[in-house]
PDB file of N, CA, C and O in Angstrom:
ATOM      1  N   MET A   1     -14.294  -0.780   7.851  1.00  0.00           N
ATOM      2  CA  MET A   1     -15.208   0.220   8.355  1.00  0.00           C
ATOM      3  C   MET A   1     -16.598  -0.068   7.800  1.00  0.00           C
ATOM      4  O   MET A   1     -16.757  -0.284   6.599  1.00  0.00           O
ATOM      5  N   GLN A   2     -17.583  -0.071   8.653  1.00  0.00           N
ATOM      6  CA  GLN A   2     -18.933  -0.411   8.232  1.00  0.00           C
ATOM      7  C   GLN A   2     -19.547   0.609   7.286  1.00  0.00           C
ATOM      8  O   GLN A   2     -20.262   0.233   6.358  1.00  0.00           O
ATOM      9  N   SER A   3     -19.284   1.876   7.501  1.00  0.00           N
ATOM     10  CA  SER A   3     -19.914   2.885   6.648  1.00  0.00           C
ATOM     11  C   SER A   3     -19.474   2.732   5.196  1.00  0.00           C
ATOM     12  O   SER A   3     -20.282   2.929   4.288  1.00  0.00           O
ATOM     13  N   ALA A   4     -18.216   2.386   4.958  1.00  0.00           N
ATOM     14  CA  ALA A   4     -17.748   2.171   3.588  1.00  0.00           C
ATOM     15  C   ALA A   4     -18.447   0.967   2.970  1.00  0.00           C
ATOM     16  O   ALA A   4     -18.788   0.991   1.788  1.00  0.00           O
ATOM     17  N   SER A   5     -18.661  -0.074   3.748  1.00  0.00           N
ATOM     18  CA  SER A   5     -19.371  -1.256   3.247  1.00  0.00           C
ATOM     19  C   SER A   5     -20.808  -0.911   2.883  1.00  0.00           C
ATOM     20  O   SER A   5     -21.322  -1.372   1.864  1.00  0.00           O
ATOM     21  N   ILE A   6     -21.450  -0.110   3.707  1.00  0.00           N
ATOM     22  CA  ILE A   6     -22.830   0.296   3.440  1.00  0.00           C
ATOM     23  C   ILE A   6     -22.892   1.145   2.181  1.00  0.00           C
ATOM     24  O   ILE A   6     -23.788   0.972   1.355  1.00  0.00           O
ATOM     25  N   ILE A   7     -21.950   2.057   2.032  1.00  0.00           N
ATOM     26  CA  ILE A   7     -21.908   2.903   0.832  1.00  0.00           C
ATOM     27  C   ILE A   7     -21.755   2.042  -0.416  1.00  0.00           C
ATOM     28  O   ILE A   7     -22.460   2.246  -1.404  1.00  0.00           O
ATOM     29  N   ARG A   8     -20.835   1.081  -0.372  1.00  0.00           N
ATOM     30  CA  ARG A   8     -20.622   0.207  -1.529  1.00  0.00           C
ATOM     31  C   ARG A   8     -21.867  -0.627  -1.841  1.00  0.00           C
ATOM     32  O   ARG A   8     -22.242  -0.782  -3.003  1.00  0.00           O
ATOM     33  N   TYR A   9     -22.492  -1.153  -0.812  1.00  0.00           N
ATOM     34  CA  TYR A   9     -23.712  -1.938  -0.999  1.00  0.00           C
ATOM     35  C   TYR A   9     -24.794  -1.104  -1.678  1.00  0.00           C
ATOM     36  O   TYR A   9     -25.393  -1.536  -2.662  1.00  0.00           O
ATOM     37  N   LEU A  10     -25.040   0.091  -1.148  1.00  0.00           N
ATOM     38  CA  LEU A  10     -26.077   0.951  -1.722  1.00  0.00           C
ATOM     39  C   LEU A  10     -25.746   1.354  -3.157  1.00  0.00           C
ATOM     40  O   LEU A  10     -26.633   1.425  -4.007  1.00  0.00           O
ATOM     41  N   ALA A  11     -24.487   1.612  -3.418  1.00  0.00           N
ATOM     42  CA  ALA A  11     -24.084   1.972  -4.784  1.00  0.00           C
ATOM     43  C   ALA A  11     -24.358   0.822  -5.751  1.00  0.00           C
ATOM     44  O   ALA A  11     -24.884   1.038  -6.843  1.00  0.00           O
ATOM     45  N   ARG A  12     -24.003  -0.395  -5.352  1.00  0.00           N
ATOM     46  CA  ARG A  12     -24.271  -1.554  -6.216  1.00  0.00           C
ATOM     47  C   ARG A  12     -25.771  -1.760  -6.401  1.00  0.00           C
ATOM     48  O   ARG A  12     -26.239  -2.008  -7.513  1.00  0.00           O
ATOM     49  N   LYS A  13     -26.515  -1.656  -5.314  1.00  0.00           N
ATOM     50  CA  LYS A  13     -27.959  -1.898  -5.348  1.00  0.00           C
ATOM     51  C   LYS A  13     -28.680  -0.931  -6.279  1.00  0.00           C
ATOM     52  O   LYS A  13     -29.653  -1.299  -6.937  1.00  0.00           O
ATOM     53  N   HIS A  14     -28.199   0.308  -6.330  1.00  0.00           N
ATOM     54  CA  HIS A  14     -28.895   1.336  -7.110  1.00  0.00           C
ATOM     55  C   HIS A  14     -28.169   1.691  -8.412  1.00  0.00           C
ATOM     56  O   HIS A  14     -28.444   2.725  -9.022  1.00  0.00           O
ATOM     57  N   GLY A  15     -27.248   0.831  -8.828  1.00  0.00           N
ATOM     58  CA  GLY A  15     -26.581   1.044 -10.107  1.00  0.00           C
ATOM     59  C   GLY A  15     -25.651   2.235 -10.151  1.00  0.00           C
ATOM     60  O   GLY A  15     -25.464   2.832 -11.212  1.00  0.00           O
ATOM     61  N   LEU A  16     -25.063   2.595  -9.018  1.00  0.00           N
ATOM     62  CA  LEU A  16     -24.189   3.757  -8.958  1.00  0.00           C
ATOM     63  C   LEU A  16     -22.738   3.378  -8.693  1.00  0.00           C
ATOM     64  O   LEU A  16     -21.956   4.203  -8.221  1.00  0.00           O
ATOM     65  N   ASN A  17     -22.376   2.140  -8.994  1.00  0.00           N
ATOM     66  CA  ASN A  17     -21.034   1.662  -8.690  1.00  0.00           C
ATOM     67  C   ASN A  17     -20.180   1.513  -9.949  1.00  0.00           C
ATOM     68  O   ASN A  17     -19.239   0.720  -9.970  1.00  0.00           O
ATOM     69  N   GLY A  18     -20.494   2.248 -10.967  1.00  0.00           N
ATOM     70  CA  GLY A  18     -19.714   2.199 -12.195  1.00  0.00           C
ATOM     71  C   GLY A  18     -20.242   1.168 -13.178  1.00  0.00           C
ATOM     72  O   GLY A  18     -20.983   0.252 -12.820  1.00  0.00           O
ATOM     73  N   ALA A  19     -19.837   1.346 -14.420  1.00  0.00           N
ATOM     74  CA  ALA A  19     -20.306   0.463 -15.495  1.00  0.00           C
ATOM     75  C   ALA A  19     -19.430  -0.773 -15.643  1.00  0.00           C
ATOM     76  O   ALA A  19     -19.821  -1.734 -16.304  1.00  0.00           O
ATOM     77  N   ASN A  20     -18.242  -0.756 -15.031  1.00  0.00           N
ATOM     78  CA  ASN A  20     -17.329  -1.890 -15.144  1.00  0.00           C
ATOM     79  C   ASN A  20     -16.404  -1.904 -13.931  1.00  0.00           C
ATOM     80  O   ASN A  20     -16.499  -1.047 -13.052  1.00  0.00           O
ATOM     81  N   GLU A  21     -15.511  -2.887 -13.898  1.00  0.00           N
ATOM     82  CA  GLU A  21     -14.611  -3.029 -12.743  1.00  0.00           C
ATOM     83  C   GLU A  21     -13.684  -1.822 -12.583  1.00  0.00           C
ATOM     84  O   GLU A  21     -13.399  -1.412 -11.458  1.00  0.00           O
ATOM     85  N   GLN A  22     -13.216  -1.256 -13.681  1.00  0.00           N
ATOM     86  CA  GLN A  22     -12.334  -0.091 -13.610  1.00  0.00           C
ATOM     87  C   GLN A  22     -13.038   1.097 -12.961  1.00  0.00           C
ATOM     88  O   GLN A  22     -12.472   1.762 -12.094  1.00  0.00           O
ATOM     89  N   GLU A  23     -14.260   1.357 -13.378  1.00  0.00           N
ATOM     90  CA  GLU A  23     -15.012   2.463 -12.778  1.00  0.00           C
ATOM     91  C   GLU A  23     -15.319   2.191 -11.310  1.00  0.00           C
ATOM     92  O   GLU A  23     -15.270   3.109 -10.491  1.00  0.00           O
ATOM     93  N   ALA A  24     -15.636   0.941 -10.965  1.00  0.00           N
ATOM     94  CA  ALA A  24     -15.881   0.596  -9.566  1.00  0.00           C
ATOM     95  C   ALA A  24     -14.628   0.834  -8.732  1.00  0.00           C
ATOM     96  O   ALA A  24     -14.713   1.316  -7.602  1.00  0.00           O
ATOM     97  N   LEU A  25     -13.470   0.500  -9.285  1.00  0.00           N
ATOM     98  CA  LEU A  25     -12.206   0.749  -8.590  1.00  0.00           C
ATOM     99  C   LEU A  25     -11.990   2.240  -8.379  1.00  0.00           C
ATOM    100  O   LEU A  25     -11.613   2.660  -7.285  1.00  0.00           O
ATOM    101  N   GLU A  26     -12.222   3.038  -9.402  1.00  0.00           N
ATOM    102  CA  GLU A  26     -12.050   4.484  -9.284  1.00  0.00           C
ATOM    103  C   GLU A  26     -12.993   5.066  -8.227  1.00  0.00           C
ATOM    104  O   GLU A  26     -12.608   5.964  -7.479  1.00  0.00           O
ATOM    105  N   ILE A  27     -14.210   4.563  -8.167  1.00  0.00           N
ATOM    106  CA  ILE A  27     -15.161   5.012  -7.151  1.00  0.00           C
ATOM    107  C   ILE A  27     -14.660   4.641  -5.765  1.00  0.00           C
ATOM    108  O   ILE A  27     -14.724   5.457  -4.845  1.00  0.00           O
ATOM    109  N   ASP A  28     -14.160   3.415  -5.603  1.00  0.00           N
ATOM    110  CA  ASP A  28     -13.607   2.996  -4.312  1.00  0.00           C
ATOM    111  C   ASP A  28     -12.434   3.879  -3.896  1.00  0.00           C
ATOM    112  O   ASP A  28     -12.322   4.268  -2.734  1.00  0.00           O
ATOM    113  N   ILE A  29     -11.570   4.188  -4.846  1.00  0.00           N
ATOM    114  CA  ILE A  29     -10.408   5.037  -4.546  1.00  0.00           C
ATOM    115  C   ILE A  29     -10.865   6.412  -4.055  1.00  0.00           C
ATOM    116  O   ILE A  29     -10.321   6.939  -3.085  1.00  0.00           O
ATOM    117  N   LEU A  30     -11.860   6.987  -4.725  1.00  0.00           N
ATOM    118  CA  LEU A  30     -12.363   8.297  -4.308  1.00  0.00           C
ATOM    119  C   LEU A  30     -13.063   8.223  -2.949  1.00  0.00           C
ATOM    120  O   LEU A  30     -12.917   9.126  -2.125  1.00  0.00           O
ATOM    121  N   THR A  31     -13.813   7.164  -2.717  1.00  0.00           N
ATOM    122  CA  THR A  31     -14.490   6.987  -1.431  1.00  0.00           C
ATOM    123  C   THR A  31     -13.471   6.930  -0.296  1.00  0.00           C
ATOM    124  O   THR A  31     -13.641   7.580   0.736  1.00  0.00           O
ATOM    125  N   GLU A  32     -12.415   6.147  -0.496  1.00  0.00           N
ATOM    126  CA  GLU A  32     -11.370   6.045   0.527  1.00  0.00           C
ATOM    127  C   GLU A  32     -10.599   7.353   0.655  1.00  0.00           C
ATOM    128  O   GLU A  32     -10.136   7.699   1.742  1.00  0.00           O
ATOM    129  N   GLY A  33     -10.460   8.083  -0.454  1.00  0.00           N
ATOM    130  CA  GLY A  33      -9.799   9.387  -0.405  1.00  0.00           C
ATOM    131  C   GLY A  33     -10.559  10.378   0.452  1.00  0.00           C
ATOM    132  O   GLY A  33      -9.955  11.160   1.187  1.00  0.00           O
ATOM    133  N   VAL A  34     -11.878  10.352   0.364  1.00  0.00           N
ATOM    134  CA  VAL A  34     -12.703  11.217   1.212  1.00  0.00           C
ATOM    135  C   VAL A  34     -12.517  10.830   2.674  1.00  0.00           C
ATOM    136  O   VAL A  34     -12.388  11.699   3.536  1.00  0.00           O
ATOM    137  N   ALA A  35     -12.504   9.530   2.958  1.00  0.00           N
ATOM    138  CA  ALA A  35     -12.291   9.060   4.335  1.00  0.00           C
ATOM    139  C   ALA A  35     -10.918   9.502   4.848  1.00  0.00           C
ATOM    140  O   ALA A  35     -10.797   9.929   5.996  1.00  0.00           O
ATOM    141  N   ASP A  36      -9.888   9.403   4.012  1.00  0.00           N
ATOM    142  CA  ASP A  36      -8.545   9.843   4.400  1.00  0.00           C
ATOM    143  C   ASP A  36      -8.519  11.341   4.686  1.00  0.00           C
ATOM    144  O   ASP A  36      -7.894  11.782   5.651  1.00  0.00           O
ATOM    145  N   LEU A  37      -9.192  12.115   3.855  1.00  0.00           N
ATOM    146  CA  LEU A  37      -9.252  13.562   4.047  1.00  0.00           C
ATOM    147  C   LEU A  37      -9.953  13.904   5.359  1.00  0.00           C
ATOM    148  O   LEU A  37      -9.487  14.758   6.113  1.00  0.00           O
ATOM    149  N   MET A  38     -11.063  13.241   5.624  1.00  0.00           N
ATOM    150  CA  MET A  38     -11.779  13.512   6.874  1.00  0.00           C
ATOM    151  C   MET A  38     -10.921  13.143   8.085  1.00  0.00           C
ATOM    152  O   MET A  38     -10.900  13.877   9.073  1.00  0.00           O
ATOM    153  N   MET A  39     -10.222  12.025   8.016  1.00  0.00           N
ATOM    154  CA  MET A  39      -9.387  11.604   9.141  1.00  0.00           C
ATOM    155  C   MET A  39      -8.236  12.587   9.355  1.00  0.00           C
ATOM    156  O   MET A  39      -7.906  12.909  10.497  1.00  0.00           O
ATOM    157  N   ALA A  40      -7.627  13.065   8.276  1.00  0.00           N
ATOM    158  CA  ALA A  40      -6.545  14.040   8.399  1.00  0.00           C
ATOM    159  C   ALA A  40      -7.048  15.324   9.061  1.00  0.00           C
ATOM    160  O   ALA A  40      -6.359  15.909   9.897  1.00  0.00           O
ATOM    161  N   PHE A  41      -8.253  15.758   8.683  1.00  0.00           N
ATOM    162  CA  PHE A  41      -8.832  16.957   9.294  1.00  0.00           C
ATOM    163  C   PHE A  41      -9.106  16.734  10.776  1.00  0.00           C
ATOM    164  O   PHE A  41      -8.778  17.582  11.606  1.00  0.00           O
ATOM    165  N   ILE A  42      -9.705  15.599  11.108  1.00  0.00           N
ATOM    166  CA  ILE A  42     -10.024  15.294  12.507  1.00  0.00           C
ATOM    167  C   ILE A  42      -8.754  15.275  13.352  1.00  0.00           C
ATOM    168  O   ILE A  42      -8.725  15.824  14.453  1.00  0.00           O
ATOM    169  N   LYS A  43      -7.715  14.647  12.838  1.00  0.00           N
ATOM    170  CA  LYS A  43      -6.449  14.595  13.578  1.00  0.00           C
ATOM    171  C   LYS A  43      -5.887  15.997  13.795  1.00  0.00           C
ATOM    172  O   LYS A  43      -5.455  16.337  14.897  1.00  0.00           O
ATOM    173  N   ALA A  44      -5.897  16.803  12.743  1.00  0.00           N
ATOM    174  CA  ALA A  44      -5.334  18.154  12.850  1.00  0.00           C
ATOM    175  C   ALA A  44      -6.165  19.031  13.788  1.00  0.00           C
ATOM    176  O   ALA A  44      -5.614  19.819  14.556  1.00  0.00           O
ATOM    177  N   LYS A  45      -7.457  18.897  13.725  1.00  0.00           N
ATOM    178  CA  LYS A  45      -8.345  19.780  14.486  1.00  0.00           C
ATOM    179  C   LYS A  45      -8.465  19.383  15.955  1.00  0.00           C
ATOM    180  O   LYS A  45      -8.493  20.249  16.829  1.00  0.00           O
ATOM    181  N   TRP A  46      -8.536  18.082  16.232  1.00  0.00           N
ATOM    182  CA  TRP A  46      -8.866  17.682  17.598  1.00  0.00           C
ATOM    183  C   TRP A  46      -7.861  16.772  18.291  1.00  0.00           C
ATOM    184  O   TRP A  46      -7.854  16.705  19.521  1.00  0.00           O
ATOM    185  N   PHE A  47      -7.014  16.072  17.547  1.00  0.00           N
ATOM    186  CA  PHE A  47      -6.176  15.065  18.195  1.00  0.00           C
ATOM    187  C   PHE A  47      -4.684  15.306  18.072  1.00  0.00           C
ATOM    188  O   PHE A  47      -3.892  14.430  18.421  1.00  0.00           O
ATOM    189  N   SER A  48      -4.288  16.448  17.595  1.00  0.00           N
ATOM    190  CA  SER A  48      -2.866  16.650  17.361  1.00  0.00           C
ATOM    191  C   SER A  48      -2.094  16.952  18.642  1.00  0.00           C
ATOM    192  O   SER A  48      -1.102  16.279  18.922  1.00  0.00           O
ATOM    193  N   HIS A  49      -2.507  17.922  19.413  1.00  0.00           N
ATOM    194  CA  HIS A  49      -1.771  18.338  20.610  1.00  0.00           C
ATOM    195  C   HIS A  49      -2.742  18.844  21.663  1.00  0.00           C
ATOM    196  O   HIS A  49      -3.847  19.291  21.354  1.00  0.00           O
ATOM    197  N   ALA A  50      -2.313  18.765  22.893  1.00  0.00           N
ATOM    198  CA  ALA A  50      -3.140  19.268  23.987  1.00  0.00           C
ATOM    199  C   ALA A  50      -3.150  20.800  24.014  1.00  0.00           C
ATOM    200  O   ALA A  50      -4.141  21.417  24.405  1.00  0.00           O
ATOM    201  N   GLU A  51      -2.043  21.396  23.596  1.00  0.00           N
ATOM    202  CA  GLU A  51      -1.953  22.853  23.626  1.00  0.00           C
ATOM    203  C   GLU A  51      -2.681  23.455  22.421  1.00  0.00           C
ATOM    204  O   GLU A  51      -2.514  23.006  21.287  1.00  0.00           O
ATOM    205  N   GLU A  52      -3.474  24.458  22.689  1.00  0.00           N
ATOM    206  CA  GLU A  52      -4.255  25.111  21.638  1.00  0.00           C
ATOM    207  C   GLU A  52      -3.373  25.662  20.529  1.00  0.00           C
ATOM    208  O   GLU A  52      -3.711  25.527  19.354  1.00  0.00           O
ATOM    209  N   SER A  53      -2.252  26.278  20.876  1.00  0.00           N
ATOM    210  CA  SER A  53      -1.381  26.865  19.851  1.00  0.00           C
ATOM    211  C   SER A  53      -0.829  25.793  18.915  1.00  0.00           C
ATOM    212  O   SER A  53      -0.709  26.029  17.713  1.00  0.00           O
ATOM    213  N   LYS A  54      -0.493  24.618  19.450  1.00  0.00           N
ATOM    214  CA  LYS A  54       0.014  23.529  18.609  1.00  0.00           C
ATOM    215  C   LYS A  54      -1.091  22.978  17.709  1.00  0.00           C
ATOM    216  O   LYS A  54      -0.843  22.631  16.555  1.00  0.00           O
ATOM    217  N   ARG A  55      -2.318  22.900  18.247  1.00  0.00           N
ATOM    218  CA  ARG A  55      -3.445  22.446  17.418  1.00  0.00           C
ATOM    219  C   ARG A  55      -3.678  23.412  16.272  1.00  0.00           C
ATOM    220  O   ARG A  55      -3.942  22.994  15.144  1.00  0.00           O
ATOM    221  N   GLN A  56      -3.582  24.706  16.556  1.00  0.00           N
ATOM    222  CA  GLN A  56      -3.768  25.700  15.498  1.00  0.00           C
ATOM    223  C   GLN A  56      -2.693  25.566  14.424  1.00  0.00           C
ATOM    224  O   GLN A  56      -2.975  25.718  13.236  1.00  0.00           O
ATOM    225  N   GLU A  57      -1.450  25.278  14.846  1.00  0.00           N
ATOM    226  CA  GLU A  57      -0.375  25.056  13.880  1.00  0.00           C
ATOM    227  C   GLU A  57      -0.664  23.843  13.008  1.00  0.00           C
ATOM    228  O   GLU A  57      -0.464  23.883  11.794  1.00  0.00           O
ATOM    229  N   GLU A  58      -1.135  22.767  13.627  1.00  0.00           N
ATOM    230  CA  GLU A  58      -1.459  21.553  12.869  1.00  0.00           C
ATOM    231  C   GLU A  58      -2.607  21.800  11.895  1.00  0.00           C
ATOM    232  O   GLU A  58      -2.596  21.294  10.773  1.00  0.00           O
ATOM    233  N   LEU A  59      -3.594  22.577  12.327  1.00  0.00           N
ATOM    234  CA  LEU A  59      -4.714  22.895  11.447  1.00  0.00           C
ATOM    235  C   LEU A  59      -4.244  23.743  10.264  1.00  0.00           C
ATOM    236  O   LEU A  59      -4.664  23.510   9.131  1.00  0.00           O
ATOM    237  N   LYS A  60      -3.386  24.713  10.520  1.00  0.00           N
ATOM    238  CA  LYS A  60      -2.834  25.528   9.428  1.00  0.00           C
ATOM    239  C   LYS A  60      -2.026  24.667   8.463  1.00  0.00           C
ATOM    240  O   LYS A  60      -2.106  24.847   7.247  1.00  0.00           O
ATOM    241  N   LYS A  61      -1.253  23.737   9.003  1.00  0.00           N
ATOM    242  CA  LYS A  61      -0.476  22.825   8.162  1.00  0.00           C
ATOM    243  C   LYS A  61      -1.414  21.962   7.312  1.00  0.00           C
ATOM    244  O   LYS A  61      -1.165  21.758   6.124  1.00  0.00           O
ATOM    245  N   PHE A  62      -2.487  21.460   7.921  1.00  0.00           N
ATOM    246  CA  PHE A  62      -3.475  20.682   7.168  1.00  0.00           C
ATOM    247  C   PHE A  62      -4.041  21.508   6.021  1.00  0.00           C
ATOM    248  O   PHE A  62      -4.109  21.039   4.885  1.00  0.00           O
ATOM    249  N   LEU A  63      -4.447  22.737   6.321  1.00  0.00           N
ATOM    250  CA  LEU A  63      -5.055  23.595   5.296  1.00  0.00           C
ATOM    251  C   LEU A  63      -4.068  23.957   4.186  1.00  0.00           C
ATOM    252  O   LEU A  63      -4.465  24.103   3.030  1.00  0.00           O
ATOM    253  N   ALA A  64      -2.801  24.102   4.523  1.00  0.00           N
ATOM    254  CA  ALA A  64      -1.797  24.506   3.540  1.00  0.00           C
ATOM    255  C   ALA A  64      -1.239  23.330   2.741  1.00  0.00           C
ATOM    256  O   ALA A  64      -0.857  23.498   1.583  1.00  0.00           O
ATOM    257  N   GLU A  65      -1.188  22.140   3.345  1.00  0.00           N
ATOM    258  CA  GLU A  65      -0.522  21.021   2.689  1.00  0.00           C
ATOM    259  C   GLU A  65      -1.464  19.864   2.351  1.00  0.00           C
ATOM    260  O   GLU A  65      -1.600  19.490   1.186  1.00  0.00           O
ATOM    261  N   ALA A  66      -2.105  19.307   3.361  1.00  0.00           N
ATOM    262  CA  ALA A  66      -2.904  18.093   3.150  1.00  0.00           C
ATOM    263  C   ALA A  66      -4.160  18.366   2.321  1.00  0.00           C
ATOM    264  O   ALA A  66      -4.465  17.615   1.395  1.00  0.00           O
ATOM    265  N   LEU A  67      -4.880  19.425   2.643  1.00  0.00           N
ATOM    266  CA  LEU A  67      -6.118  19.720   1.919  1.00  0.00           C
ATOM    267  C   LEU A  67      -5.867  19.936   0.424  1.00  0.00           C
ATOM    268  O   LEU A  67      -6.550  19.314  -0.389  1.00  0.00           O
ATOM    269  N   PRO A  68      -4.921  20.786   0.029  1.00  0.00           N
ATOM    270  CA  PRO A  68      -4.675  20.948  -1.412  1.00  0.00           C
ATOM    271  C   PRO A  68      -4.257  19.638  -2.092  1.00  0.00           C
ATOM    272  O   PRO A  68      -4.641  19.382  -3.234  1.00  0.00           O
ATOM    273  N   LYS A  69      -3.484  18.821  -1.402  1.00  0.00           N
ATOM    274  CA  LYS A  69      -3.065  17.535  -1.974  1.00  0.00           C
ATOM    275  C   LYS A  69      -4.281  16.656  -2.253  1.00  0.00           C
ATOM    276  O   LYS A  69      -4.415  16.106  -3.346  1.00  0.00           O
ATOM    277  N   HIS A  70      -5.165  16.525  -1.269  1.00  0.00           N
ATOM    278  CA  HIS A  70      -6.364  15.698  -1.452  1.00  0.00           C
ATOM    279  C   HIS A  70      -7.279  16.282  -2.526  1.00  0.00           C
ATOM    280  O   HIS A  70      -7.790  15.556  -3.378  1.00  0.00           O
ATOM    281  N   LEU A  71      -7.477  17.584  -2.479  1.00  0.00           N
ATOM    282  CA  LEU A  71      -8.369  18.210  -3.458  1.00  0.00           C
ATOM    283  C   LEU A  71      -7.832  18.075  -4.883  1.00  0.00           C
ATOM    284  O   LEU A  71      -8.609  17.976  -5.832  1.00  0.00           O
ATOM    285  N   SER A  72      -6.518  18.071  -5.034  1.00  0.00           N
ATOM    286  CA  SER A  72      -5.955  17.905  -6.384  1.00  0.00           C
ATOM    287  C   SER A  72      -6.257  16.512  -6.937  1.00  0.00           C
ATOM    288  O   SER A  72      -6.472  16.352  -8.139  1.00  0.00           O
ATOM    289  N   HIS A  73      -6.273  15.501  -6.058  1.00  0.00           N
ATOM    290  CA  HIS A  73      -6.652  14.154  -6.501  1.00  0.00           C
ATOM    291  C   HIS A  73      -8.102  14.138  -6.982  1.00  0.00           C
ATOM    292  O   HIS A  73      -8.412  13.552  -8.019  1.00  0.00           O
ATOM    293  N   PHE A  74      -8.984  14.783  -6.224  1.00  0.00           N
ATOM    294  CA  PHE A  74     -10.391  14.835  -6.617  1.00  0.00           C
ATOM    295  C   PHE A  74     -10.574  15.635  -7.908  1.00  0.00           C
ATOM    296  O   PHE A  74     -11.396  15.278  -8.752  1.00  0.00           O
ATOM    297  N   GLN A  75      -9.815  16.704  -8.055  1.00  0.00           N
ATOM    298  CA  GLN A  75      -9.885  17.517  -9.272  1.00  0.00           C
ATOM    299  C   GLN A  75      -9.490  16.697 -10.499  1.00  0.00           C
ATOM    300  O   GLN A  75     -10.162  16.743 -11.530  1.00  0.00           O
ATOM    301  N   ARG A  76      -8.395  15.947 -10.377  1.00  0.00           N
ATOM    302  CA  ARG A  76      -7.966  15.104 -11.504  1.00  0.00           C
ATOM    303  C   ARG A  76      -9.018  14.053 -11.842  1.00  0.00           C
ATOM    304  O   ARG A  76      -9.250  13.762 -13.015  1.00  0.00           O
ATOM    305  N   ALA A  77      -9.652  13.486 -10.824  1.00  0.00           N
ATOM    306  CA  ALA A  77     -10.700  12.492 -11.074  1.00  0.00           C
ATOM    307  C   ALA A  77     -11.866  13.124 -11.814  1.00  0.00           C
ATOM    308  O   ALA A  77     -12.418  12.522 -12.735  1.00  0.00           O
ATOM    309  N   LEU A  78     -12.247  14.332 -11.418  1.00  0.00           N
ATOM    310  CA  LEU A  78     -13.329  15.027 -12.132  1.00  0.00           C
ATOM    311  C   LEU A  78     -12.942  15.337 -13.573  1.00  0.00           C
ATOM    312  O   LEU A  78     -13.767  15.214 -14.478  1.00  0.00           O
ATOM    313  N   GLU A  79     -11.706  15.733 -13.788  1.00  0.00           N
ATOM    314  CA  GLU A  79     -11.264  16.023 -15.146  1.00  0.00           C
ATOM    315  C   GLU A  79     -11.300  14.771 -16.014  1.00  0.00           C
ATOM    316  O   GLU A  79     -11.698  14.830 -17.177  1.00  0.00           O
ATOM    317  N   ARG A  80     -10.880  13.627 -15.445  1.00  0.00           N
ATOM    318  CA  ARG A  80     -10.935  12.365 -16.197  1.00  0.00           C
ATOM    319  C   ARG A  80     -12.373  11.955 -16.472  1.00  0.00           C
ATOM    320  O   ARG A  80     -12.648  11.264 -17.453  1.00  0.00           O
ATOM    321  N   ASN A  81     -13.285  12.375 -15.617  1.00  0.00           N
ATOM    322  CA  ASN A  81     -14.685  11.988 -15.722  1.00  0.00           C
ATOM    323  C   ASN A  81     -15.526  13.107 -16.336  1.00  0.00           C
ATOM    324  O   ASN A  81     -16.743  13.145 -16.150  1.00  0.00           O
ATOM    325  N   HIS A  82     -14.891  13.998 -17.052  1.00  0.00           N
ATOM    326  CA  HIS A  82     -15.587  15.103 -17.720  1.00  0.00           C
ATOM    327  C   HIS A  82     -16.519  15.834 -16.756  1.00  0.00           C
ATOM    328  O   HIS A  82     -17.691  16.058 -17.057  1.00  0.00           O
ATOM    329  N   CYS A  83     -15.982  16.199 -15.598  1.00  0.00           N
ATOM    330  CA  CYS A  83     -16.676  16.957 -14.554  1.00  0.00           C
ATOM    331  C   CYS A  83     -17.857  16.208 -13.951  1.00  0.00           C
ATOM    332  O   CYS A  83     -18.833  16.819 -13.514  1.00  0.00           O
ATOM    333  N   GLY A  84     -17.763  14.900 -13.932  1.00  0.00           N
ATOM    334  CA  GLY A  84     -18.759  14.098 -13.223  1.00  0.00           C
ATOM    335  C   GLY A  84     -19.974  13.721 -14.044  1.00  0.00           C
ATOM    336  O   GLY A  84     -20.990  13.326 -13.471  1.00  0.00           O
ATOM    337  N   ASN A  85     -19.916  13.826 -15.359  1.00  0.00           N
ATOM    338  CA  ASN A  85     -21.082  13.478 -16.152  1.00  0.00           C
ATOM    339  C   ASN A  85     -21.204  11.982 -16.422  1.00  0.00           C
ATOM    340  O   ASN A  85     -22.107  11.549 -17.137  1.00  0.00           O
ATOM    341  N   GLY A  86     -20.303  11.199 -15.855  1.00  0.00           N
ATOM    342  CA  GLY A  86     -20.400   9.755 -15.987  1.00  0.00           C
ATOM    343  C   GLY A  86     -19.671   9.169 -17.178  1.00  0.00           C
ATOM    344  O   GLY A  86     -19.718   7.957 -17.391  1.00  0.00           O
ATOM    345  N   LYS A  87     -19.006   9.988 -17.948  1.00  0.00           N
ATOM    346  CA  LYS A  87     -18.280   9.487 -19.111  1.00  0.00           C
ATOM    347  C   LYS A  87     -16.791   9.578 -18.793  1.00  0.00           C
ATOM    348  O   LYS A  87     -16.188  10.646 -18.903  1.00  0.00           O
ATOM    349  N   THR A  88     -16.208   8.455 -18.401  1.00  0.00           N
ATOM    350  CA  THR A  88     -14.799   8.429 -18.073  1.00  0.00           C
ATOM    351  C   THR A  88     -13.983   8.087 -19.299  1.00  0.00           C
ATOM    352  O   THR A  88     -14.525   7.803 -20.368  1.00  0.00           O
ATOM    353  N   SER A  89     -12.675   8.119 -19.132  1.00  0.00           N
ATOM    354  CA  SER A  89     -11.806   7.755 -20.239  1.00  0.00           C
ATOM    355  C   SER A  89     -11.990   6.294 -20.636  1.00  0.00           C
ATOM    356  O   SER A  89     -11.630   5.910 -21.749  1.00  0.00           O
ATOM    357  N   SER A  90     -12.557   5.457 -19.727  1.00  0.00           N
ATOM    358  CA  SER A  90     -12.791   4.055 -20.050  1.00  0.00           C
ATOM    359  C   SER A  90     -14.192   3.838 -20.629  1.00  0.00           C
ATOM    360  O   SER A  90     -14.516   2.725 -21.042  1.00  0.00           O
ATOM    361  N   SER A  91     -15.027   4.881 -20.666  1.00  0.00           N
ATOM    362  CA  SER A  91     -16.381   4.756 -21.240  1.00  0.00           C
ATOM    363  C   SER A  91     -16.320   4.908 -22.752  1.00  0.00           C
ATOM    364  O   SER A  91     -15.428   5.573 -23.280  1.00  0.00           O
ATOM    365  N   PRO A  92     -17.272   4.289 -23.447  1.00  0.00           N
ATOM    366  CA  PRO A  92     -17.303   4.435 -24.923  1.00  0.00           C
ATOM    367  C   PRO A  92     -17.682   5.834 -25.351  1.00  0.00           C
ATOM    368  O   PRO A  92     -17.753   6.116 -26.547  1.00  0.00           O
TER     369      PRO A  92
END
């Protein structure tokens, strides 16, 4: 996907791609996690079923199951990164 490549390029160019390979990997994982979350939402909201009632069921399922699962991954990443202050468990 081109947008992910552009994001990675800009992050490297502006020093926002982590201090080492481990941090760069964690950033990539989170970036792809956001893409996965957006795709799951798009599928549930617009591409699941032709019938409105079935789409609403899929959206409710997304909100009850997929969204909390994805958000818990992001929450754990923030906890490991001391709420995003840039000091991860791999930082000195």
